[in-house]
C-alpha positions as CSV (number, residue, x, y, z in Angstrom):
1,M,5.6,-34.6,32.3
2,R,2.6,-36.1,33.4
3,T,3.1,-39.9,34.4
4,L,0.7,-42.4,33.2
5,P,-1.4,-44.2,34.3
6,Q,-3.4,-41.2,36.8
7,P,-5.5,-42.1,39.3
8,I,-8.9,-42.5,37.5
9,G,-11.5,-41.5,39.7
10,V,-15.6,-43.0,39.9
11,P,-16.1,-43.4,36.0
12,E,-19.6,-42.7,34.6
13,R,-21.6,-45.7,33.2
14,R,-25.0,-45.1,32.7
15,S,-24.8,-44.4,29.1
16,A,-22.1,-44.0,26.3
17,D,-22.6,-40.2,25.9
18,R,-22.1,-39.5,29.8
19,F,-18.8,-42.3,29.8
20,L,-17.5,-39.8,27.2
21,W,-18.4,-36.3,29.0
22,W,-16.9,-38.1,32.1
23,L,-13.6,-38.3,29.8
24,A,-14.0,-35.3,28.8
25,L,-14.0,-33.4,32.2
26,S,-10.7,-36.0,33.4
27,E,-9.1,-34.5,30.6
28,R,-10.5,-30.9,30.3
29,R,-7.2,-28.9,30.7
30,S,-5.4,-31.1,27.8
31,L,-8.5,-30.6,25.5
32,L,-8.5,-27.4,26.0
33,W,-4.4,-26.9,25.6
34,S,-5.0,-29.1,22.4
35,G,-7.6,-26.8,21.3
36,T,-6.5,-23.9,22.3
37,A,-2.9,-24.8,20.4
38,T,-4.6,-25.9,17.5
39,G,-6.8,-23.2,16.7
40,A,-3.8,-20.9,17.3
41,F,-2.4,-22.7,14.4
42,M,-5.7,-22.4,12.3
43,V,-5.9,-18.6,13.2
44,C,-2.2,-18.3,12.1
45,G,-3.1,-19.5,8.9
46,V,-5.9,-17.3,8.6
47,L,-4.0,-14.1,9.6
48,I,-1.2,-15.1,6.5
49,S,-4.2,-15.2,4.1
50,A,-5.1,-11.9,5.5
51,A,-1.7,-9.8,5.4
52,L,-0.9,-11.5,2.4
53,G,-3.8,-10.0,0.7
54,A,-3.3,-6.7,2.8
55,A,0.1,-6.6,1.4
56,L,-0.6,-7.0,-2.3
57,D,-2.7,-4.2,-1.4
58,S,-0.3,-2.1,0.4
59,G,2.2,-0.2,-1.4
60,L,4.3,-3.4,-2.1
61,V,3.2,-3.2,-5.8
62,R,4.4,-0.1,-6.1
63,G,8.2,-1.1,-5.5
64,D,7.9,0.5,-1.8
65,M,11.0,-1.6,0.3
66,G,9.7,0.0,4.0
67,A,6.4,-2.1,2.9
68,L,8.1,-4.7,1.2
69,L,10.4,-5.2,4.8
70,T,7.3,-4.8,7.2
71,W,4.9,-7.4,5.1
72,F,8.4,-9.5,5.1
73,G,8.6,-9.4,8.5
74,V,5.0,-9.9,9.1
75,L,4.6,-13.2,7.2
76,S,8.2,-14.6,8.5
77,A,6.6,-14.0,12.2
78,L,3.3,-15.5,11.5
79,V,5.1,-18.3,9.8
80,V,7.2,-18.8,12.6
81,A,4.6,-19.4,15.1
82,V,3.2,-21.6,12.8
83,V,6.1,-24.0,12.6
84,A,6.3,-23.7,16.7
85,L,2.8,-24.7,16.9
86,V,3.2,-27.7,15.3
87,P,4.7,-30.1,17.6
88,V,2.9,-28.3,20.4
89,S,-0.2,-29.3,19.1
90,H,0.9,-32.6,18.0
91,R,2.1,-33.9,21.7
92,A,-1.2,-32.6,23.2
93,D,-3.3,-34.4,20.6
94,C,-1.2,-37.3,21.6
95,F,-1.4,-37.1,25.4
96,N,-5.1,-37.0,24.8
97,W,-5.3,-40.3,22.8
98,Y,-2.9,-41.7,26.0
99,A,-4.8,-40.0,28.6
100,S,-8.1,-41.4,27.4
101,A,-7.3,-44.8,25.9
102,Y,-5.6,-45.7,29.5
103,R,-8.0,-44.0,31.4
104,T,-10.8,-46.3,29.8
105,I,-8.6,-49.4,30.2
106,Q,-7.5,-48.9,34.2
107,A,-11.6,-48.4,34.6
108,V,-12.3,-51.6,32.5
109,T,-9.4,-53.7,34.4
110,E,-10.2,-52.5,37.7
111,H,-14.1,-53.1,38.0
112,S,-13.1,-56.7,35.9
113,V,-10.9,-57.5,38.6
114,R,-13.2,-56.5,41.2
115,M,-16.0,-58.7,39.2
116,G,-13.6,-61.8,39.6
117,P,-15.4,-65.3,38.1
118,T,-18.6,-63.0,37.7
119,L,-17.4,-61.4,34.8
120,T,-16.9,-64.7,32.7
121,R,-20.3,-65.7,33.6
122,R,-21.9,-62.5,32.6
123,L,-19.9,-61.5,29.3
124,P,-18.6,-63.4,26.6
125,S,-14.9,-63.6,26.6
126,G,-14.8,-61.8,23.2
127,E,-16.5,-59.1,24.5
128,V,-13.8,-58.4,27.3
129,V,-10.9,-58.6,24.8
130,A,-12.2,-56.5,22.1
131,V,-12.8,-53.9,24.5
132,G,-9.3,-54.0,25.7
133,T,-8.4,-54.1,22.3
134,E,-10.8,-52.1,19.8
135,D,-12.6,-50.0,21.5
136,I,-9.6,-48.3,23.8
137,D,-8.7,-47.2,20.3
138,R,-11.5,-45.6,18.7
139,I,-12.1,-44.2,22.4
140,G,-8.7,-42.9,22.1
141,D,-8.6,-41.6,18.2
142,F,-11.9,-39.6,18.8
143,Y,-10.1,-37.7,22.3
144,E,-6.9,-37.3,19.6
145,A,-8.8,-35.1,17.1
146,A,-11.2,-33.6,19.8
147,G,-9.2,-30.6,19.9
148,Q,-10.0,-29.9,16.1
149,I,-13.5,-29.4,16.9
150,L,-12.3,-26.3,19.1
151,S,-9.9,-24.9,16.9
152,S,-12.2,-25.6,13.8
153,L,-14.8,-23.8,15.5
154,V,-12.5,-20.9,16.3
155,A,-11.2,-20.9,12.5
156,V,-14.8,-20.8,11.1
157,A,-15.9,-17.6,13.6
158,A,-12.4,-15.6,12.4
159,V,-12.9,-16.3,8.9
160,S,-16.8,-15.3,9.3
161,A,-15.7,-12.2,10.9
162,L,-13.0,-11.4,8.5
163,M,-15.1,-12.0,5.6
164,L,-18.2,-9.8,7.2
165,T,-16.0,-7.2,7.8
166,S,-14.6,-7.2,4.0
167,H,-17.6,-8.4,1.9
168,A,-20.7,-8.4,3.7
169,T,-22.0,-12.0,1.0
170,F,-19.1,-13.6,1.5
171,G,-19.3,-13.6,5.6
172,L,-23.2,-14.6,5.3
173,V,-22.4,-17.8,2.7
174,V,-19.6,-18.4,5.6
175,L,-22.5,-18.1,8.0
176,V,-24.8,-20.4,6.2
177,A,-22.6,-23.0,4.3
178,V,-21.1,-24.1,7.1
179,P,-24.1,-26.0,9.4
180,L,-25.9,-26.5,5.6
181,I,-22.7,-28.8,5.2
182,M,-22.7,-30.3,8.4
183,A,-26.7,-31.3,8.3
184,G,-26.1,-32.9,5.4
185,M,-23.8,-35.0,7.0
186,V,-26.1,-36.3,9.6
187,P,-27.8,-39.2,7.1
188,L,-24.5,-40.8,5.8
189,L,-23.3,-40.4,10.2
190,R,-26.5,-42.5,10.9
191,L,-25.7,-44.9,8.7
192,F,-22.4,-45.3,9.6
193,S,-23.2,-46.1,13.3
194,R,-25.7,-48.4,12.6
195,R,-23.3,-50.3,10.2
196,H,-20.2,-49.8,12.9
197,E,-22.3,-51.0,16.0
198,H,-23.0,-54.2,13.9
199,Q,-19.9,-54.9,13.0
200,R,-18.5,-54.3,16.2
201,D,-20.9,-57.1,17.7
202,R,-19.8,-59.5,14.9
203,Q,-16.5,-58.9,15.8
204,A,-16.9,-59.6,19.6
205,E,-18.2,-63.3,18.4
206,L,-15.5,-63.9,16.6
207,T,-13.0,-63.2,19.1
208,T,-15.3,-65.1,21.4
209,L,-15.1,-68.0,19.2
210,A,-11.3,-67.9,18.8
211,T,-10.8,-67.6,22.3
212,D,-12.7,-70.6,22.9
213,L,-11.2,-72.5,20.2
214,V,-7.2,-71.8,21.6
215,A,-8.7,-72.4,24.6
216,G,-10.0,-76.4,23.2
217,L,-7.5,-76.6,21.1
218,R,-5.9,-79.6,22.3
219,V,-9.9,-81.7,23.1
220,L,-10.9,-80.7,19.9
221,R,-8.2,-82.5,18.1
222,G,-8.4,-85.6,20.7
223,V,-12.4,-86.0,19.7
224,G,-11.7,-85.0,15.8
225,G,-13.5,-82.0,16.2
226,E,-11.4,-79.3,14.4
227,R,-13.4,-79.4,10.9
228,T,-16.4,-78.4,12.7
229,V,-15.3,-75.7,14.5
230,D,-13.1,-74.3,11.2
231,H,-16.0,-74.2,9.4
232,R,-17.8,-72.0,12.1
233,Y,-14.6,-70.1,12.3
234,R,-14.5,-69.6,8.8
235,T,-18.4,-68.4,9.0
236,A,-18.2,-66.0,11.5
237,S,-15.2,-64.7,10.2
238,Q,-17.3,-64.1,7.1
239,R,-19.3,-61.8,8.6
240,V,-17.6,-59.8,10.2
241,R,-15.9,-59.5,7.0
242,A,-19.2,-58.5,5.4
243,A,-19.9,-56.3,8.2
244,A,-16.6,-54.5,7.6
245,M,-17.3,-54.0,4.0
246,R,-20.2,-52.3,4.4
247,V,-19.2,-50.2,7.3
248,G,-16.4,-49.5,4.7
249,W,-18.6,-48.3,2.2
250,A,-20.3,-46.4,4.7
251,D,-16.8,-44.6,6.0
252,A,-15.9,-44.3,2.0
253,A,-18.9,-42.4,1.5
254,L,-18.1,-40.3,4.2
255,N,-14.2,-39.4,3.2
256,A,-15.7,-38.2,-0.2
257,V,-18.5,-36.1,1.3
258,R,-16.5,-34.8,3.7
259,E,-14.1,-33.7,0.4
260,L,-16.9,-33.0,-1.9
261,L,-18.8,-30.4,-0.1
262,P,-15.6,-28.3,1.6
263,G,-14.5,-28.5,-2.1
264,L,-17.9,-27.2,-3.7
265,L,-17.9,-24.4,-1.4
266,L,-14.1,-23.8,-2.2
267,V,-15.0,-23.3,-5.8
268,G,-18.3,-21.4,-5.3
269,I,-16.2,-18.3,-2.7
270,V,-13.4,-18.6,-5.6
271,W,-15.6,-18.2,-8.8
272,Y,-18.0,-15.8,-7.1
273,G,-15.1,-13.8,-5.8
274,A,-13.7,-13.3,-9.1
275,R,-17.0,-12.2,-10.7
276,L,-16.6,-8.9,-7.6
277,A,-12.6,-8.6,-8.4
278,L,-13.8,-8.4,-12.3
279,A,-16.4,-5.9,-11.3
280,G,-14.2,-4.1,-9.2
281,E,-16.3,-4.7,-5.8
282,I,-13.4,-5.9,-4.5
283,T,-9.6,-5.8,-5.1
284,V,-6.8,-8.4,-6.1
285,G,-5.5,-9.0,-2.3
286,Q,-9.1,-9.3,-0.9
287,L,-9.8,-12.0,-3.4
288,V,-6.3,-13.5,-2.6
289,A,-7.4,-13.2,1.0
290,F,-10.4,-14.8,0.3
291,Y,-9.3,-17.7,-1.5
292,G,-6.8,-18.4,1.6
293,Y,-10.0,-18.2,4.3
294,T,-11.4,-20.5,2.0
295,G,-8.6,-22.4,2.4
296,T,-8.6,-22.8,5.8
297,L,-12.5,-23.0,6.2
298,S,-12.3,-26.1,4.0
299,A,-10.1,-27.5,6.3
300,A,-11.5,-26.5,9.4
301,V,-15.1,-28.3,7.7
302,R,-13.2,-31.5,7.0
303,H,-11.9,-31.6,11.0
304,L,-15.4,-31.2,12.2
305,I,-16.7,-33.6,10.0
306,H,-13.6,-36.2,10.5
307,A,-14.1,-35.6,14.2
308,L,-17.8,-36.3,14.3
309,S,-17.7,-39.4,12.2
310,L,-14.5,-40.5,15.7
311,L,-17.5,-39.1,17.7
312,V,-19.6,-42.2,16.6
313,S,-17.1,-44.8,16.2
314,A,-16.2,-43.7,19.5
315,R,-20.5,-43.4,21.3
316,V,-20.3,-47.6,20.0
317,A,-17.5,-48.2,21.8
318,A,-18.1,-46.3,24.8
319,G,-21.6,-48.3,25.1
320,R,-19.3,-51.8,25.4
321,V,-17.0,-50.1,28.0
322,V,-20.0,-49.2,30.2
323,R,-21.8,-52.4,29.7
324,V,-18.9,-53.9,31.4
325,L,-18.6,-50.8,33.7
326,G,-22.2,-51.7,34.3
327,L,-22.2,-55.2,35.6
328,E,-23.0,-56.1,39.1
329,H,-20.9,-58.1,41.3
330,D,-22.8,-61.9,42.2
331,H,-22.2,-61.5,45.4
332,P,-21.8,-57.6,46.2
333,D,-21.3,-56.1,49.3
334,P,-23.4,-55.4,51.8
335,E,-25.2,-52.3,52.5
336,H,-24.5,-52.1,56.1
337,P,-21.6,-54.5,57.0
338,A,-22.0,-56.2,60.2
339,R,-18.5,-55.8,62.6
340,E,-16.0,-58.1,62.2
341,P,-15.3,-61.2,64.7
342,A,-12.0,-60.9,65.9
343,A,-9.3,-63.7,65.1
344,P,-9.0,-66.2,65.4
345,C,-12.3,-67.8,63.8
346,D,-13.6,-70.7,63.2
347,L,-15.0,-71.4,59.5
348,H,-18.1,-72.9,59.6
349,D,-20.6,-74.0,56.6
350,P,-24.4,-74.5,58.1
351,G,-25.6,-76.4,55.0
352,S,-23.4,-79.1,55.4
353,G,-22.1,-79.1,58.7
354,V,-18.2,-78.6,58.1
355,T,-16.4,-76.2,60.5
356,I,-12.8,-75.3,59.8
357,G,-11.3,-75.2,63.2
358,A,-9.2,-72.1,63.8
359,H,-6.2,-74.8,65.1
360,G,-5.0,-76.9,62.7
361,T,-5.7,-78.7,59.6
362,T,-9.2,-79.8,59.0
363,G,-9.9,-82.5,56.1
364,V,-13.5,-82.5,54.4
365,V,-14.0,-85.6,52.1
366,C,-17.1,-85.7,50.2
367,A,-18.8,-88.7,48.6
368,D,-20.1,-86.8,45.7
369,P,-17.2,-84.2,43.9
370,A,-20.4,-81.9,43.5
371,D,-20.5,-81.7,47.4
372,A,-17.1,-80.8,47.6
373,T,-17.4,-77.8,45.1
374,A,-20.5,-76.7,46.7
375,I,-18.8,-76.5,50.4
376,A,-15.2,-75.1,49.1
377,E,-17.4,-72.1,47.4
378,R,-19.8,-71.4,49.9
379,L,-16.4,-71.7,52.8
380,G,-15.4,-68.7,50.3
381,R,-18.0,-66.5,49.5
382,Y,-18.1,-68.0,45.3
383,R,-21.6,-69.1,46.2
384,D,-24.4,-67.5,48.3
385,E,-27.3,-69.8,49.0
386,E,-29.9,-68.4,51.4
387,G,-29.9,-70.1,54.8
388,A,-26.6,-71.5,53.7
389,D,-24.5,-68.9,53.9
390,A,-21.1,-70.0,56.2
391,V,-20.2,-67.8,58.8
392,L,-16.7,-66.8,61.0
393,V,-16.9,-67.7,64.3
394,D,-15.3,-65.7,67.2
395,T,-13.6,-69.0,69.1
396,S,-13.4,-66.6,72.5
397,T,-16.7,-65.1,72.6
398,G,-19.1,-67.6,70.5
399,R,-20.0,-64.4,68.4
400,A,-21.0,-65.8,64.6
401,V,-21.5,-63.4,61.4
402,R,-22.2,-64.4,58.0
403,L,-19.6,-63.9,55.1
404,R,-22.1,-62.3,53.3
405,D,-22.8,-59.4,55.6
406,L,-19.1,-58.9,55.9
407,P,-17.8,-56.5,53.0
408,R,-16.2,-58.8,50.1
409,A,-12.5,-57.3,50.2
410,R,-12.4,-58.4,54.1
411,V,-13.8,-61.4,53.1
412,R,-11.1,-62.3,50.7
413,R,-8.2,-61.0,53.0
414,R,-9.2,-63.2,55.6
415,V,-10.7,-66.5,53.7
416,L,-8.4,-67.8,50.6
417,L,-10.0,-70.5,48.4
418,A,-7.1,-72.0,46.0
419,S,-8.4,-74.2,43.6
420,N,-6.9,-75.9,40.6
421,D,-7.9,-73.2,38.2
422,A,-6.1,-70.8,39.5
423,H,-4.6,-68.3,37.0
424,L,-0.6,-68.2,36.8
425,F,0.3,-65.1,34.9
426,S,3.2,-64.1,33.2
427,G,6.4,-62.4,34.8
428,T,8.9,-63.9,37.2
429,L,8.5,-66.7,39.4
430,R,9.2,-64.1,42.2
431,D,7.0,-61.9,41.1
432,E,4.7,-64.5,40.9
433,L,4.6,-66.3,44.1
434,S,5.0,-63.0,46.3
435,P,1.6,-61.6,47.3
436,G,2.5,-58.4,47.8
437,P,5.9,-56.0,47.9
438,G,8.1,-56.9,51.3
439,V,8.1,-60.5,50.5
440,S,11.5,-61.7,51.4
441,D,13.8,-64.6,49.6
442,E,13.8,-66.2,52.7
443,R,10.0,-66.0,53.3
444,L,9.5,-67.6,49.5
445,A,12.3,-69.7,50.0
446,E,10.2,-71.6,53.1
447,V,6.8,-71.9,51.1
448,V,8.4,-73.3,48.0
449,R,9.8,-76.0,49.8
450,A,6.5,-76.4,51.6
451,A,5.0,-76.7,48.3
452,H,8.1,-79.4,47.3
453,A,8.6,-76.5,44.7
454,D,12.5,-77.0,45.3
455,D,13.1,-78.5,41.5
456,V,11.0,-76.2,39.5
457,V,12.6,-73.2,40.9
458,R,15.7,-74.9,40.1
459,Q,14.9,-75.9,36.8
460,S,16.1,-72.3,35.2
461,A,20.0,-70.9,36.6
462,A,17.7,-67.6,36.8
463,G,16.3,-69.2,39.8
464,L,13.3,-67.3,40.9
465,D,14.3,-64.8,38.9
466,A,13.3,-67.2,36.2
467,L,10.4,-66.0,33.1
468,L,7.3,-67.5,33.3
469,T,4.9,-67.7,30.5
470,E,1.3,-67.0,31.0
471,R,-0.6,-69.8,32.8
472,G,3.3,-71.1,33.7
473,R,3.1,-73.2,30.1
474,E,6.5,-74.3,30.2
475,Y,5.9,-76.4,33.1
476,S,4.1,-79.6,33.6
477,G,0.7,-80.0,35.7
478,G,2.1,-81.1,38.7
479,Q,4.9,-78.4,38.4
480,Q,2.1,-75.8,38.1
481,Q,0.2,-77.1,40.6
482,R,2.8,-76.5,43.3
483,L,3.4,-73.4,42.2
484,R,0.0,-72.4,42.8
485,L,0.1,-74.2,46.4
486,A,3.5,-71.8,46.8
487,R,1.5,-68.5,45.7
488,A,-1.0,-69.4,48.4
489,L,1.2,-70.1,51.3
490,A,3.0,-67.2,50.9
491,L,0.4,-65.0,51.2
492,D,-0.4,-66.4,54.7
493,P,-4.2,-65.7,55.6
494,E,-6.2,-66.6,58.4
495,V,-8.3,-69.1,56.7
496,L,-7.0,-70.9,53.7
497,L,-9.4,-73.8,51.4
498,L,-7.1,-76.2,49.5
499,V,-9.0,-78.0,46.6
500,E,-7.2,-81.1,45.6
501,P,-3.6,-79.5,46.1
502,A,-2.3,-82.3,44.9
503,S,-3.7,-84.0,42.4
504,A,-1.6,-83.8,39.7
505,V,1.8,-84.8,41.5
506,D,3.5,-88.2,41.8
507,A,3.1,-90.2,45.2
508,H,6.4,-88.8,46.7
509,S,5.8,-84.9,46.2
510,E,2.5,-85.4,47.5
511,A,3.8,-87.3,50.6
512,A,6.4,-84.1,50.7
513,I,3.5,-82.0,50.7
514,A,1.5,-83.9,53.2
515,A,3.7,-83.3,55.8
516,Q,5.5,-80.2,55.3
517,L,1.8,-78.4,55.0
518,P,0.7,-78.5,59.0
519,V,3.8,-77.8,59.8
520,E,3.9,-74.5,57.2
521,R,0.3,-73.7,58.4
522,A,0.7,-74.3,61.8
523,G,-1.6,-71.8,63.9
524,R,-3.7,-70.9,61.7
525,A,-7.1,-72.8,60.2
526,T,-6.3,-75.2,57.1
527,G,-9.0,-76.9,55.2
528,L,-8.5,-79.4,53.1
529,V,-10.8,-80.6,50.4
530,T,-9.6,-83.7,49.4
531,T,-9.7,-87.3,49.2
532,S,-6.1,-88.3,49.0
533,P,-5.3,-90.4,52.0
534,L,-1.2,-89.0,51.9
535,L,-3.2,-85.7,53.1
536,L,-5.7,-87.1,55.1
537,D,-2.7,-88.9,56.8
538,H,-1.6,-85.5,58.4
539,T,-4.3,-83.5,59.2
540,D,-5.8,-83.2,62.6
541,R,-9.0,-83.9,62.2
542,V,-11.5,-85.4,59.1
543,Q,-14.9,-84.5,58.2
544,F,-17.0,-87.2,55.9
545,V,-20.1,-85.6,53.9
546,E,-22.3,-87.6,52.2
547,E,-25.5,-86.3,50.4
548,G,-24.1,-82.8,51.2
549,R,-24.3,-83.5,55.1
550,L,-21.9,-84.3,57.8
551,V,-22.1,-87.5,59.0
552,A,-18.6,-88.6,60.3
553,E,-15.7,-87.0,62.1
554,G,-12.3,-87.9,63.4
555,A,-9.1,-88.8,63.0
556,H,-8.2,-90.6,59.5
557,R,-7.2,-94.2,60.8
558,E,-10.4,-94.2,63.4
559,L,-12.3,-92.9,60.1
560,L,-10.9,-95.7,57.9
561,A,-11.9,-98.7,60.8
562,A,-15.2,-97.3,61.9
563,S,-16.8,-95.9,58.3
564,P,-16.8,-98.4,55.3
565,R,-18.2,-95.5,53.2
566,Y,-15.7,-93.2,53.9
567,A,-13.0,-96.1,53.7
568,A,-14.1,-96.7,50.3
569,T,-14.0,-92.7,49.1
570,V,-10.7,-92.2,50.1
571,L,-9.2,-95.6,49.1
572,R,-11.6,-96.1,45.6
573,A,-12.9,-99.2,47.0
574,V,-16.6,-100.6,47.0
575,P,-17.5,-101.3,50.1
576,T,-19.2,-104.3,51.4
577,E,-22.6,-104.7,51.1
578,G,-24.6,-104.2,54.1
579,K,-22.4,-102.4,55.6
580,T,-22.8,-98.4,56.6
């Protein structure tokens, strides 16, 4: 028994065909086992036909009891082998589906995690959702049937060999007819491929529209936009329906031809065999055997055509997967990473002049909210600007290293940017608040208390074992914000950047958070990008940014008295004209 998921290795992303080949190589043992088991099953069917024909031509018809028992034993053994191979083959096929589908979704998920926000900027959300739902099914379906390709080729070879040895004409008919049948399917397969790809594009567009609709449903209701969006969704849905109907017609034609051509081959061989039997060129036993061979041959051809049609769908799906895997991050890792500065470090933004000190809490106040966003993103390396890249400065040596010169994973471990659009995932509160294994309940209780989220945990009798739905929808905006803050504190990074961490809570909770944060983060670098007077009053120093540049620095109360512009920003007051 193999445990899934398995380590996936390095996925091939140069083309759809290369990706499918990479999957085949990754699961070659299972695919070979499936093909062997299914091939043995079909060869046993061929041997049953051969044995039945030989039995009819033996002394069985003359009442020979020895011959009867012998052939009964042979046929019984072959039937038992067929029955035993059915579950083996089916299990191998099912494993191939799971292995290929989950290997694909692992590759896409791991790459999506590495891409972060870059993914949704480069691809519509519906495209990513469709890859994780529809496309993995198409890829899994192909590899589930992939074993039939090998088994069908083995069956065709066995039937051709037996027919050639019995009657050369029959053998040649099989050797010529099967390639002709496969070649006749090519135009239909191409049509099916084009229509399926078109339908897949329309489906991704519809999924994107549906995702956006659900995300903005409240806003749409507020501005009365339901009818407009409903019309757009209906129109897009009809396009998907029309595309699916065209795919259905092509698939129906493909299935019809898949049954028709092998059926015609069966009728032709039986008709020709009956004429030969009447002419005395072949025996009755050979005619019966040929009929059985042709039945197996028809099944093999149908399996081949079915596998090819699934290959068409899998290539379309793999093309979408490769499109996701081929995306490059907006902030790539450097080819030659710099040597990391030793902790503790100051975090400095040359673009604005803001510095988050290695020890203590620094408040960052921006007169323009756009400046606050830009500074926070540069400090967290979510925005690269030539000449304005944030740097880590070793406090003991003064050595400075740009964040873009360090591996992105190392930056993320050292610097955490916690904003209010961070996602809350479904699961237990304990798992959601724990950044990794080994976090004790005592530590979780500390960060929950520092984020003033005790009441959120106590809201359920299950406490930390309470189930959290996606995005924490059962909690209010303020409660979600406190849970996000507790999670960020539990990670305990070297540098923590908090963007308006108490904007959605009441004044009492805000005051409690303001008092607890410096205690919880004592001795480490903490940056508060905020205009909250309560939070700023508990910082070690405040830096005031106006028009993108640092213009004032000092304690919160000192700046209130010395800088009317600062006071106006944090107190939401209009400064006296003419004063600066």
